[in-house]
Each structure stands twice: as C-alpha cells, then as structure tokens.
MDTraj code that builds the backbone (N, CA, C; nanometers):
import mdtraj as md
import numpy as np

residues = "UNK UNK UNK UNK UNK UNK UNK UNK UNK UNK UNK UNK UNK UNK UNK UNK UNK UNK UNK UNK UNK UNK UNK UNK UNK UNK UNK UNK UNK UNK UNK UNK UNK UNK UNK UNK UNK UNK UNK UNK UNK UNK UNK UNK UNK UNK UNK UNK UNK UNK UNK UNK UNK UNK UNK UNK UNK UNK UNK UNK UNK UNK UNK UNK UNK UNK UNK UNK UNK UNK UNK UNK UNK UNK UNK UNK UNK UNK UNK UNK UNK UNK UNK UNK UNK UNK UNK UNK UNK UNK UNK UNK UNK UNK UNK UNK UNK UNK UNK UNK UNK UNK UNK UNK UNK UNK UNK UNK UNK UNK UNK UNK UNK UNK UNK UNK UNK UNK UNK UNK UNK UNK UNK UNK UNK UNK UNK UNK UNK UNK UNK UNK UNK UNK UNK UNK UNK UNK UNK UNK UNK UNK UNK UNK UNK UNK UNK UNK UNK UNK UNK UNK UNK UNK UNK UNK UNK UNK UNK UNK UNK UNK UNK UNK UNK UNK UNK UNK UNK UNK UNK UNK UNK UNK UNK UNK UNK UNK UNK UNK UNK UNK UNK UNK UNK UNK UNK UNK UNK UNK UNK UNK".split()
xyz = np.array([
    [0.0826, -0.1186, 0.0000],
    [0.0000, 0.0000, 0.0000],
    [0.0875, 0.1255, 0.0000],
    [0.1956, 0.1196, 0.0749],
    [0.2818, 0.2369, 0.0824],
    [0.3363, 0.2747, -0.0550],
    [0.3747, 0.1759, -0.1352],
    [0.4263, 0.2042, -0.2693],
    [0.3171, 0.2652, -0.3575],
    [0.1956, 0.2146, -0.3462],
    [0.0854, 0.2697, -0.4249],
    [0.0545, 0.4132, -0.3837],
    [0.0628, 0.4399, -0.2532],
    [0.0400, 0.5758, -0.2041],
    [0.1507, 0.6687, -0.2539],
    [0.2752, 0.6225, -0.2450],
    [0.3888, 0.7039, -0.2906],
    [0.3808, 0.7345, -0.4397],
    [0.3229, 0.6451, -0.5172],
    [0.3085, 0.6658, -0.6616],
    [0.1784, 0.7384, -0.6953],
    [0.1057, 0.7814, -0.5925],
    [-0.0217, 0.8534, -0.6081],
    [-0.1275, 0.7724, -0.6829],
    [-0.1232, 0.6418, -0.6683],
    [-0.2240, 0.5560, -0.7283],
    [-0.3375, 0.5262, -0.6302],
    [-0.3061, 0.5412, -0.5030],
    [-0.4037, 0.5207, -0.3966],
    [-0.3931, 0.6383, -0.3009],
    [-0.5069, 0.6840, -0.2519],
    [-0.5106, 0.7944, -0.1555],
    [-0.5417, 0.7372, -0.0177],
    [-0.4683, 0.7838, 0.0828],
    [-0.4935, 0.7422, 0.2211],
    [-0.5629, 0.8559, 0.2945],
    [-0.6618, 0.8203, 0.3752],
    [-0.7365, 0.9177, 0.4534],
    [-0.7557, 0.8625, 0.5938],
    [-0.7680, 0.9513, 0.6893],
    [-0.7998, 0.9113, 0.8258],
    [-0.9487, 0.9352, 0.8499],
    [-1.0159, 0.8369, 0.9041],
    [-1.1577, 0.8490, 0.9373],
    [-1.1817, 0.7762, 1.0683],
    [-1.2241, 0.8492, 1.1689],
    [-1.2542, 0.7928, 1.3003],
    [-1.1376, 0.7106, 1.3545],
    [-1.0182, 0.7634, 1.3386],
    [-0.9007, 0.6982, 1.3929],
    [-0.8527, 0.5777, 1.3144],
    [-0.9105, 0.5529, 1.1983],
    [-0.8705, 0.4386, 1.1155],
    [-0.8301, 0.4890, 0.9777],
    [-0.7351, 0.4210, 0.9193],
    [-0.6924, 0.4565, 0.7841],
    [-0.7885, 0.3960, 0.6834],
    [-0.8236, 0.4754, 0.5843],
    [-0.9080, 0.4300, 0.4747],
    [-0.8340, 0.4614, 0.3459],
    [-0.8492, 0.3760, 0.2488],
    [-0.7787, 0.3917, 0.1222],
    [-0.8797, 0.3947, 0.0089],
    [-0.8506, 0.4772, -0.0888],
    [-0.9347, 0.4797, -0.2075],
    [-0.8471, 0.5007, -0.3296],
    [-0.8932, 0.4479, -0.4418],
    [-0.8190, 0.4605, -0.5667],
    [-0.8591, 0.5883, -0.6383],
    [-0.7688, 0.6391, -0.7162],
    [-0.8051, 0.7461, -0.8073],
    [-0.9085, 0.6901, -0.9044],
    [-0.9964, 0.7737, -0.9554],
    [-1.1058, 0.7267, -1.0400],
    [-1.0553, 0.6527, -1.1641],
    [-0.9511, 0.7018, -1.2267],
    [-0.8994, 0.6343, -1.3459],
    [-0.8456, 0.4955, -1.3114],
    [-0.7819, 0.4833, -1.1968],
    [-0.7309, 0.3530, -1.1528],
    [-0.8459, 0.2587, -1.1182],
    [-0.9482, 0.3137, -1.0555],
    [-1.0645, 0.2327, -1.0199],
    [-1.1310, 0.1782, -1.1462],
    [-1.1454, 0.2620, -1.2486],
    [-1.2065, 0.2187, -1.3739],
    [-1.1221, 0.1101, -1.4413],
    [-0.9914, 0.1297, -1.4425],
    [-0.9016, 0.0305, -1.5024],
    [-0.9105, -0.1027, -1.4276],
    [-0.9069, -0.0953, -1.2945],
    [-0.9152, -0.2179, -1.2138],
    [-1.0494, -0.2879, -1.2362],
    [-1.1559, -0.2104, -1.2501],
    [-1.2876, -0.2689, -1.2754],
    [-1.2906, -0.3393, -1.4110],
    [-1.2305, -0.2785, -1.5130],
    [-1.2243, -0.3420, -1.6449],
    [-1.1505, -0.4756, -1.6368],
    [-1.0406, -0.4784, -1.5651],
    [-0.9628, -0.6017, -1.5514],
    [-1.0411, -0.7069, -1.4726],
    [-1.1144, -0.6634, -1.3745],
    [-1.1966, -0.7555, -1.2957],
    [-1.3047, -0.8175, -1.3834],
    [-1.3688, -0.7370, -1.4652],
    [-1.4716, -0.7877, -1.5556],
    [-1.4096, -0.8885, -1.6532],
    [-1.2930, -0.8548, -1.7071],
    [-1.2241, -0.9452, -1.8002],
    [-1.1910, -1.0794, -1.7349],
    [-1.1617, -1.0776, -1.6057],
    [-1.1250, -1.2016, -1.5363],
    [-1.2451, -1.2932, -1.5121],
    [-1.3659, -1.2374, -1.5240],
    [-1.4858, -1.3168, -1.5010],
    [-1.5248, -1.3276, -1.3544],
    [-1.4578, -1.2554, -1.2675],
    [-1.4858, -1.2643, -1.1242],
    [-1.5658, -1.1452, -1.0722],
    [-1.6058, -1.0573, -1.1597],
    [-1.6737, -0.9351, -1.1198],
    [-1.8037, -0.9617, -1.0433],
    [-1.8879, -1.0493, -1.0975],
    [-2.0170, -1.0755, -1.0327],
    [-1.9996, -1.1351, -0.8932],
    [-1.9081, -1.2290, -0.8788],
    [-1.8843, -1.2911, -0.7477],
    [-1.8338, -1.1879, -0.6475],
    [-1.7450, -1.1015, -0.6913],
    [-1.6934, -0.9975, -0.6023],
    [-1.8043, -0.9005, -0.5625],
    [-1.8871, -0.8626, -0.6582],
    [-1.9980, -0.7710, -0.6268],
    [-2.1004, -0.8368, -0.5357],
    [-2.1222, -0.9669, -0.5522],
    [-2.2118, -1.0387, -0.4608],
    [-2.1557, -1.0374, -0.3189],
    [-2.0260, -1.0583, -0.3046],
    [-1.9621, -1.0535, -0.1725],
    [-1.9720, -0.9138, -0.1131],
    [-1.9517, -0.8130, -0.1969],
    [-1.9637, -0.6734, -0.1533],
    [-2.1051, -0.6457, -0.1037],
    [-2.2049, -0.6893, -0.1800],
    [-2.3445, -0.6724, -0.1404],
    [-2.3713, -0.7419, -0.0076],
    [-2.3264, -0.8646, 0.0061],
    [-2.3481, -0.9405, 0.1301],
    [-2.2880, -0.8675, 0.2502],
    [-2.1663, -0.8169, 0.2347],
    [-2.0982, -0.7480, 0.3446],
    [-2.1747, -0.6214, 0.3845],
    [-2.2133, -0.5394, 0.2863],
    [-2.2781, -0.4123, 0.3193],
    [-2.4243, -0.4288, 0.3571],
    [-2.4893, -0.5331, 0.3094],
    [-2.6232, -0.5651, 0.3578],
    [-2.6156, -0.6028, 0.5051],
    [-2.5173, -0.6845, 0.5404],
    [-2.4972, -0.7226, 0.6803],
    [-2.4667, -0.5994, 0.7669],
    [-2.3820, -0.5102, 0.7171],
    [-2.3494, -0.3882, 0.7919],
    [-2.4752, -0.3053, 0.8163],
    [-2.5545, -0.2828, 0.7121],
    [-2.6754, -0.2015, 0.7252],
    [-2.7766, -0.2651, 0.8201],
    [-2.7943, -0.3969, 0.8082],
    [-2.8905, -0.4646, 0.8957],
    [-2.8410, -0.4691, 1.0399],
    [-2.7112, -0.4774, 1.0591],
    [-2.6561, -0.4744, 1.1948],
    [-2.6725, -0.3362, 1.2558],
    [-2.6496, -0.2334, 1.1758],
    [-2.6565, -0.0950, 1.2250],
    [-2.7990, -0.0505, 1.2552],
    [-2.8946, -0.0996, 1.1781],
    [-3.0318, -0.0485, 1.1848],
    [-3.0893, -0.0367, 1.3261],
    [-3.0879, -0.1405, 1.4089],
    [-3.1489, -0.1244, 1.5424],
    [-3.0735, -0.0249, 1.6312],
    [-2.9446, -0.0101, 1.6088],
    [-2.8657, 0.0824, 1.6896],
    [-2.8935, 0.2278, 1.6541],
    [-2.9512, 0.2517, 1.5381],
    [-2.9816, 0.3889, 1.4976],
    [-3.0993, 0.4466, 1.5748],
    [-3.1695, 0.3614, 1.6479],
    [-3.2830, 0.4062, 1.7302],
    [-3.2456, 0.4151, 1.8779],
    [-3.1176, 0.3968, 1.9072],
    [-3.0728, 0.3967, 2.0465],
    [-2.9518, 0.4885, 2.0611],
    [-2.8989, 0.4937, 2.1803],
    [-2.7843, 0.5803, 2.2093],
    [-2.6628, 0.5465, 2.1234],
    [-2.6517, 0.4220, 2.0786],
    [-2.5380, 0.3796, 1.9975],
    [-2.5363, 0.4444, 1.8592],
    [-2.6417, 0.5189, 1.8259],
    [-2.6433, 0.5860, 1.6963],
    [-2.5242, 0.6799, 1.6811],
    [-2.4723, 0.7284, 1.7928],
    [-2.3550, 0.8166, 1.7896],
    [-2.2353, 0.7443, 1.7277],
    [-2.2265, 0.6157, 1.7477],
    [-2.1183, 0.5355, 1.6899],
    [-2.1518, 0.4889, 1.5482],
    [-2.2770, 0.4532, 1.5241],
    [-2.3143, 0.3906, 1.3975],
    [-2.3362, 0.4897, 1.2843],
    [-2.3891, 0.6076, 1.3129],
    [-2.4121, 0.7046, 1.2048],
    [-2.2826, 0.7424, 1.1330],
    [-2.1751, 0.7761, 1.2049],
    [-2.0507, 0.8076, 1.1333],
    [-1.9956, 0.6886, 1.0538],
    [-2.0173, 0.5693, 1.1058],
    [-1.9692, 0.4506, 1.0339],
    [-2.0437, 0.4355, 0.9013],
    [-2.1739, 0.4557, 0.9042],
    [-2.2508, 0.4485, 0.7809],
    [-2.2178, 0.5659, 0.6890],
    [-2.1945, 0.6833, 0.7469],
    [-2.1515, 0.7984, 0.6663],
    [-2.0244, 0.7654, 0.5894],
    [-1.9290, 0.7013, 0.6572],
    [-1.8020, 0.6648, 0.5932],
    [-1.8217, 0.5659, 0.4791],
    [-1.9259, 0.4849, 0.4882],
    [-1.9487, 0.3784, 0.3903],
    [-2.0590, 0.4116, 0.2907],
    [-2.1029, 0.5368, 0.2850],
    [-2.2185, 0.5715, 0.2021],
    [-2.1999, 0.5323, 0.0558],
    [-2.0819, 0.5538, 0.0006],
    [-2.0612, 0.5181, -0.1407],
    [-2.0653, 0.3665, -0.1603],
    [-2.0110, 0.2917, -0.0660],
    [-2.0188, 0.1456, -0.0734],
    [-2.1633, 0.0974, -0.0586],
    [-2.2396, 0.1607, 0.0295],
    [-2.3794, 0.1240, 0.0476],
    [-2.4598, 0.1536, -0.0789],
    [-2.4320, 0.2666, -0.1415],
    [-2.5005, 0.3006, -0.2669],
    [-2.4655, 0.2001, -0.3768],
    [-2.3380, 0.1644, -0.3860],
    [-2.2951, 0.0674, -0.4874],
    [-2.3605, -0.0680, -0.4623],
    [-2.3688, -0.1084, -0.3366],
    [-2.4323, -0.2362, -0.3030],
    [-2.5807, -0.2329, -0.3395],
    [-2.6466, -0.1212, -0.3133],
    [-2.7887, -0.1098, -0.3470],
    [-2.8083, -0.1133, -0.4992],
    [-2.7219, -0.0456, -0.5726],
    [-2.7298, -0.0503, -0.7193],
    [-2.7164, -0.1940, -0.7689],
    [-2.6217, -0.2678, -0.7127],
    [-2.6022, -0.4075, -0.7533],
    [-2.7242, -0.4916, -0.7156],
    [-2.7786, -0.4675, -0.5961],
    [-2.8961, -0.5427, -0.5509],
    [-3.0154, -0.5194, -0.6434],
    [-3.0263, -0.3990, -0.6976],
    [-3.1379, -0.3676, -0.7878],
    [-3.1324, -0.4518, -0.9156],
    [-3.0134, -0.4927, -0.9556],
    [-2.9985, -0.5717, -1.0758],
    [-3.0137, -0.7219, -1.0554],
    [-3.0272, -0.7644, -0.9305],
    [-3.0422, -0.9071, -0.9020],
    [-3.1808, -0.9550, -0.9466],
    [-3.1928, -1.0837, -0.9734],
    [-3.3199, -1.1388, -1.0207],
    [-3.4253, -1.1429, -0.9096],
    [-3.3826, -1.1536, -0.7859],
    [-3.4755, -1.1545, -0.6728],
    [-3.4827, -1.0148, -0.6112],
    [-3.5991, -0.9789, -0.5621],
    [-3.6183, -0.8483, -0.4992],
    [-3.5667, -0.8450, -0.3552],
    [-3.5432, -0.9607, -0.2969],
    [-3.5144, -0.9675, -0.1534],
    [-3.3952, -0.8814, -0.1109],
    [-3.2840, -0.8872, -0.1842],
    [-3.1646, -0.8125, -0.1437],
    [-3.1892, -0.6618, -0.1494],
    [-3.2536, -0.6152, -0.2554],
    [-3.2825, -0.4723, -0.2691],
    [-3.3794, -0.4266, -0.1604],
    [-3.4812, -0.5062, -0.1338],
    [-3.5788, -0.4712, -0.0301],
    [-3.5136, -0.4674, 0.1075],
    [-3.4337, -0.5676, 0.1380],
    [-3.3687, -0.5727, 0.2695],
    [-3.2723, -0.4562, 0.2891],
    [-3.1907, -0.4278, 0.1877],
    [-3.0931, -0.3203, 0.2021],
    [-3.1619, -0.1846, 0.2087],
    [-3.2573, -0.1598, 0.1207],
    [-3.3286, -0.0316, 0.1241],
    [-3.4035, -0.0147, 0.2561],
    [-3.4650, -0.1223, 0.3031],
    [-3.5360, -0.1156, 0.4313],
    [-3.4421, -0.0900, 0.5483],
    [-3.3262, -0.1542, 0.5465],
    [-3.2291, -0.1352, 0.6549],
    [-3.1704, 0.0059, 0.6532],
    [-3.1609, 0.0647, 0.5342],
    [-3.1062, 0.2009, 0.5232],
    [-3.2105, 0.3076, 0.5561],
    [-3.3372, 0.2695, 0.5670],
    [-3.4435, 0.3663, 0.5946],
    [-3.4149, 0.4600, 0.7106],
    [-3.3806, 0.4085, 0.8288],
    [-3.3532, 0.4997, 0.9413],
    [-3.2325, 0.5907, 0.9168],
    [-3.1307, 0.5384, 0.8500],
    [-3.0131, 0.6199, 0.8174],
    [-3.0512, 0.7331, 0.7235],
    [-3.1232, 0.7009, 0.6147],
    [-3.1668, 0.8046, 0.5215],
    [-3.2510, 0.9082, 0.5938],
    [-3.3366, 0.8641, 0.6841],
    [-3.4231, 0.9557, 0.7583],
    [-3.3408, 1.0470, 0.8488],
    [-3.2492, 0.9908, 0.9240],
    [-3.1703, 1.0703, 1.0183],
    [-3.0767, 1.1683, 0.9481],
    [-3.0357, 1.1359, 0.8294],
    [-2.9472, 1.2240, 0.7520],
    [-3.0249, 1.3115, 0.6541],
    [-3.1564, 1.3043, 0.6601],
    [-3.2452, 1.3831, 0.5732],
    [-3.2184, 1.3552, 0.4258],
    [-3.1867, 1.2308, 0.3928],
    [-3.1704, 1.1875, 0.2536],
    [-3.3039, 1.1319, 0.2038],
    [-3.4107, 1.2083, 0.2239],
    [-3.5442, 1.1571, 0.1943],
    [-3.5644, 1.1271, 0.0469],
    [-3.5165, 1.2133, -0.0403],
    [-3.5346, 1.1889, -0.1846],
    [-3.4555, 1.0665, -0.2286],
    [-3.3318, 1.0552, -0.1818],
    [-3.2513, 0.9368, -0.2144],
    [-3.3177, 0.8110, -0.1607],
    [-3.3661, 0.8195, -0.0373],
    [-3.4331, 0.7051, 0.0230],
    [-3.5607, 0.6683, -0.0502],
    [-3.6404, 0.7692, -0.0856],
    [-3.7652, 0.7429, -0.1574],
    [-3.7360, 0.6764, -0.2918],
    [-3.6339, 0.7255, -0.3613],
    [-3.5977, 0.6668, -0.4904],
    [-3.5538, 0.5209, -0.4741],
    [-3.4664, 0.4949, -0.3770],
    [-3.4193, 0.3584, -0.3528],
    [-3.5325, 0.2654, -0.3136],
    [-3.6188, 0.3129, -0.2260],
    [-3.7318, 0.2307, -0.1825],
    [-3.8288, 0.2062, -0.2980],
    [-3.8566, 0.3086, -0.3776],
    [-3.9459, 0.2910, -0.4925],
    [-3.8905, 0.1871, -0.5894],
    [-3.7603, 0.1946, -0.6154],
    [-3.6991, 0.0971, -0.7065],
    [-3.7078, -0.0440, -0.6496],
    [-3.6776, -0.0582, -0.5218],
    [-3.6836, -0.1908, -0.4589],
    [-3.8269, -0.2438, -0.4582],
    [-3.9218, -0.1574, -0.4265],
    [-4.0624, -0.1992, -0.4233],
    [-4.1167, -0.2283, -0.5633],
    [-4.0545, -0.1714, -0.6645],
    [-4.0972, -0.1941, -0.8019],
    [-4.0479, -0.3246, -0.8623],
    [-3.9557, -0.3901, -0.7929],
    [-3.9025, -0.5173, -0.8436],
    [-4.0065, -0.6280, -0.8242],
    [-4.0046, -0.7222, -0.9178],
    [-4.0917, -0.8384, -0.9066],
    [-4.0516, -0.9191, -0.7832],
    [-4.1497, -0.9647, -0.7080],
    [-4.1187, -1.0353, -0.5837],
    [-4.2058, -1.1594, -0.5693],
    [-4.1654, -1.2457, -0.4788],
    [-4.2343, -1.3720, -0.4536],
    [-4.3327, -1.3512, -0.3385],
    [-4.4605, -1.3478, -0.3709],
    [-4.5642, -1.3212, -0.2701],
    [-4.5772, -1.4321, -0.1660],
    [-4.5205, -1.5490, -0.1956],
    [-4.5274, -1.6600, -0.1003],
    [-4.4087, -1.6617, -0.0043],
    [-4.3085, -1.5788, -0.0313],
    [-4.1861, -1.5765, 0.0483],
    [-4.2048, -1.4845, 0.1692],
    [-4.2025, -1.5432, 0.2883],
    [-4.2251, -1.4660, 0.4113],
    [-4.1186, -1.3589, 0.4311],
    [-3.9928, -1.3903, 0.3990],
    [-3.8851, -1.2911, 0.4142],
    [-3.9069, -1.1711, 0.3231],
    [-3.9503, -1.1977, 0.2006],
    [-3.9756, -1.0873, 0.1086],
    [-4.0968, -1.0055, 0.1516],
    [-4.1979, -1.0707, 0.2077],
    [-4.3141, -0.9971, 0.2592],
    [-4.2713, -0.9024, 0.3713],
    [-4.1896, -0.9545, 0.4635],
    [-4.1425, -0.8720, 0.5751],
    [-4.0554, -0.7566, 0.5253],
    [-3.9694, -0.7854, 0.4287],
    [-3.8819, -0.6813, 0.3729],
    [-3.9638, -0.5754, 0.2999],
    [-4.0661, -0.6180, 0.2273],
    [-4.1546, -0.5215, 0.1597],
    [-4.2306, -0.4376, 0.2613],
    [-4.2751, -0.5009, 0.3690],
    [-4.3448, -0.4259, 0.4736],
    [-4.2577, -0.3150, 0.5291],
    [-4.1331, -0.3479, 0.5581],
    [-4.0401, -0.2478, 0.6105],
    [-4.0138, -0.1379, 0.5080],
    [-3.9967, -0.1777, 0.3817],
    [-3.9730, -0.0793, 0.2756],
    [-4.0940, 0.0127, 0.2601],
    [-4.2148, -0.0435, 0.2619],
    [-4.3352, 0.0387, 0.2532],
    [-4.3459, 0.1337, 0.3734],
    [-4.3118, 0.0836, 0.4913],
    [-4.3181, 0.1687, 0.6106],
    [-4.2265, 0.2908, 0.5960],
    [-4.1011, 0.2657, 0.5566],
    [-4.0074, 0.3779, 0.5420],
    [-4.0485, 0.4709, 0.4282],
    [-4.1027, 0.4136, 0.3212],
    [-4.1469, 0.4984, 0.2094],
    [-4.2635, 0.5854, 0.2539],
    [-4.3525, 0.5328, 0.3347],
    [-4.4637, 0.6117, 0.3882],
    [-4.4101, 0.7253, 0.4747],
    [-4.3107, 0.6952, 0.5558],
    [-4.2501, 0.7971, 0.6408],
    [-4.1909, 0.9101, 0.5570],
    [-4.1144, 0.8755, 0.4527],
    [-4.0542, 0.9781, 0.3679],
    [-4.1607, 1.0568, 0.2927],
    [-4.2670, 0.9885, 0.2501],
    [-4.3758, 1.0573, 0.1805],
    [-4.4390, 1.1614, 0.2719],
    [-4.4542, 1.1275, 0.3995],
    [-4.5086, 1.2236, 0.4950],
    [-4.4200, 1.3461, 0.5097],
    [-4.2910, 1.3239, 0.5163],
    [-4.1950, 1.4344, 0.5292],
    [-4.1967, 1.5224, 0.4041],
    [-4.2129, 1.4585, 0.2874],
    [-4.2077, 1.5314, 0.1602],
    [-4.3466, 1.5768, 0.1138],
    [-4.4461, 1.5654, 0.2013],
    [-4.5819, 1.6117, 0.1735],
    [-4.6452, 1.5410, 0.0527],
    [-4.6217, 1.4112, 0.0434],
    [-4.6839, 1.3276, -0.0600],
    [-4.7912, 1.2422, 0.0081],
    [-4.9017, 1.3028, 0.0413],
    [-5.0017, 1.2379, 0.1254],
    [-5.0649, 1.1150, 0.0611],
    [-5.0873, 1.1159, -0.0700],
    [-5.1446, 0.9975, -0.1355],
    [-5.0470, 0.8801, -0.1291],
    [-4.9173, 0.9093, -0.1523],
    [-4.8144, 0.8048, -0.1454],
    [-4.8035, 0.7531, -0.0028],
    [-4.8111, 0.8445, 0.0933],
    [-4.8017, 0.8050, 0.2342],
    [-4.9147, 0.7078, 0.2691],
    [-5.0371, 0.7411, 0.2282],
    [-5.1513, 0.6552, 0.2601],
    [-5.1362, 0.5174, 0.1959],
    [-5.1038, 0.5152, 0.0676],
    [-5.0905, 0.3883, -0.0039],
    [-4.9815, 0.3012, 0.0596],
    [-4.8672, 0.3616, 0.0884],
    [-4.7550, 0.2850, 0.1441],
    [-4.7822, 0.2413, 0.2876],
    [-4.8438, 0.3277, 0.3668],
    [-4.8754, 0.2903, 0.5055],
    [-4.9752, 0.1751, 0.5082],
    [-5.0765, 0.1818, 0.4240],
    [-5.1753, 0.0741, 0.4164],
    [-5.1102, -0.0568, 0.3708],
    [-5.0193, -0.0467, 0.2721],
    [-4.9498, -0.1665, 0.2227],
    [-4.8599, -0.2259, 0.3308],
    [-4.7903, -0.1389, 0.4048],
    [-4.7042, -0.1874, 0.5135],
    [-4.7882, -0.2610, 0.6178],
    [-4.8997, -0.2011, 0.6563],
    [-4.9865, -0.2632, 0.7568],
    [-5.0383, -0.3990, 0.7083],
    [-5.0823, -0.4062, 0.5831],
    [-5.1349, -0.5329, 0.5299],
    [-5.0283, -0.6418, 0.5332],
    [-4.9065, -0.6084, 0.4967],
    [-4.7993, -0.7082, 0.4978],
    [-4.7597, -0.7452, 0.6406],
    [-4.7485, -0.6450, 0.7278],
    [-4.7099, -0.6733, 0.8663],
    [-4.8169, -0.7549, 0.9397],
    [-4.9412, -0.7394, 0.9021],
    [-5.0456, -0.8218, 0.9628],
    [-5.0278, -0.9690, 0.9274],
    [-4.9630, -0.9950, 0.8140],
    [-4.9374, -1.1329, 0.7727],
    [-4.8091, -1.1895, 0.8338],
    [-4.7038, -1.1074, 0.8428],
    [-4.5734, -1.1620, 0.8812],
    [-4.4989, -1.0830, 0.9886],
    [-4.5433, -0.9650, 1.0203],
    [-4.4654, -0.8788, 1.1080],
    [-4.4717, -0.9178, 1.2541],
    [-4.3692, -0.8759, 1.3261],
    [-4.3692, -0.8925, 1.4699],
    [-4.4523, -0.7823, 1.5340],
    [-4.4658, -0.7866, 1.6638],
    [-4.5493, -0.6902, 1.7353],
    [-4.5004, -0.5466, 1.7153],
    [-4.3697, -0.5259, 1.7203],
    [-4.3160, -0.3908, 1.7039],
    [-4.3434, -0.3369, 1.5637],
    [-4.3166, -0.4191, 1.4614],
    [-4.3400, -0.3766, 1.3234],
    [-4.4880, -0.3452, 1.3005],
    [-4.5735, -0.4286, 1.3535],
    [-4.7169, -0.4079, 1.3391],
    [-4.7596, -0.2784, 1.4078],
    [-4.7035, -0.2512, 1.5241],
    [-4.7357, -0.1273, 1.5961],
    [-4.6901, -0.0046, 1.5168],
    [-4.5697, -0.0107, 1.4600],
    [-4.5206, 0.1016, 1.3776],
    [-4.6125, 0.1259, 1.2582],
    [-4.6521, 0.0186, 1.1928],
    [-4.7388, 0.0331, 1.0753],
    [-4.8746, 0.0903, 1.1157],
    [-4.9303, 0.0446, 1.2273],
    [-5.0587, 0.0992, 1.2746],
    [-5.0451, 0.2473, 1.3083],
    [-4.9343, 0.2847, 1.3666],
    [-4.9108, 0.4260, 1.3979],
    [-4.9035, 0.5087, 1.2703],
    [-4.8362, 0.4582, 1.1690],
    [-4.8246, 0.5295, 1.0416],
    [-4.9632, 0.5474, 0.9790],
    [-5.0479, 0.4442, 0.9830],
    [-5.1830, 0.4539, 0.9291],
    [-5.2640, 0.5537, 1.0117],
    [-5.2489, 0.5498, 1.1433],
    [-5.3240, 0.6405, 1.2311],
    [-5.2857, 0.7862, 1.2084],
    [-5.1628, 0.8132, 1.1698],
    [-5.1187, 0.9505, 1.1469],
    [-5.1919, 1.0137, 1.0296],
    [-5.2527, 0.9331, 0.9449],
    [-5.3254, 0.9852, 0.8298],
    [-5.4653, 1.0336, 0.8669],
    [-5.5141, 0.9890, 0.9804],
    [-5.6522, 1.0206, 1.0191],
    [-5.6660, 1.1624, 1.0700],
])
top = md.Topology()
chain = top.add_chain()
for i, resn in enumerate(residues, 1):
    res = top.add_residue(resn, chain, resSeq=i)
    for name in ("N", "CA", "C"):
        top.add_atom(name, md.element.get_by_symbol(name[0]), res)
traj = md.Trajectory(xyz[None], top)
C-alpha cells in the first residue's frame, strides 16, 4: 500500500481513527475493467453486497438507540459502498436483497435527511418483481413500505403516504412482529 500511495495511485485518509484507502477514479475504472475481463466481477460484487447488507442490517437497530452516535458516522463513511451495493442489488433477479438493504437504510436516510434518495431507492426496490409466497420478502416489503410512507409524509406526498402505510400494515399483519405491526398501525393512524 505504501508504494501505491507514494506513486499517487491510492489515496490514504484518516476516518474515526482508522486509515481508509481509495483509488483514483482512473485507476478504479481500469481495475474494474480487468476484474470484468477475469470473469470474477459478479462474485466480487455479490460478496460486496453481502458485506454491506450485513453492515446495514446490523446498524439499523442501533440507529434508534444511544449507539447511533457510533453507527451514524460509520454508515456515513461507507455511504458510497452502500449506494454501490444497493445498485447491484437492484440488478439481481430476486427483490429480496434490494428490499432488505433499502429497508435497513431507511432509518439512516431519515436521520441524515436523505429523503429523496431514500424514496428513490425504496421505490426501485418496491418496483421489483417479488415472490408473494416468500415470508422474508413480505417482511422486507413491509419495512420498505413503512419507510417509504414515512418519507412521503416528510415530503408532503399524502397519497403516497396513505398507499404505502396501508401496504405496510397489510404485509405486517401477515408476517410482522409486534413492534413492526405497531409502527405500521401508527403510520396509518397519522393519516386520520
């Protein structure tokens, strides 16, 4: 790494007491071309998606507690990786990865006031074809609808808020836990 830094091919940065490295854009593009040529691009992107989906899902409950002070900066540092993972998830044949990642990022987008970005990501994930018999996908859609309803309320999209809140409640009544069901009922009640 030191040789790459000395040759200005990689940039080193300090973030929260840890060193982070990034490539210059031209180097990143070249490395990506070589990765695609090797035939390992999809596997690497799948691993990247898995890692950042796990990070987002791990962080999500902490964003509602005192630990958000630790988790928000960590997600801030990884925002470009999270966006790249979500883009890759959108291209997958199953909706589950996109729904799970967009749903897990909901509280982060809300706390950082990235409502338009969040609404766009959630809309894309919700627009993917999904398996209505899959309980995990139902739960992920419920969470995505809940967060989309929340953003619609903030952005004064009352028709979208109602539709999404009702959809979240319907799905959570089928598969949600008590907390999820309570959140969805609260979102529906806010419309009254």
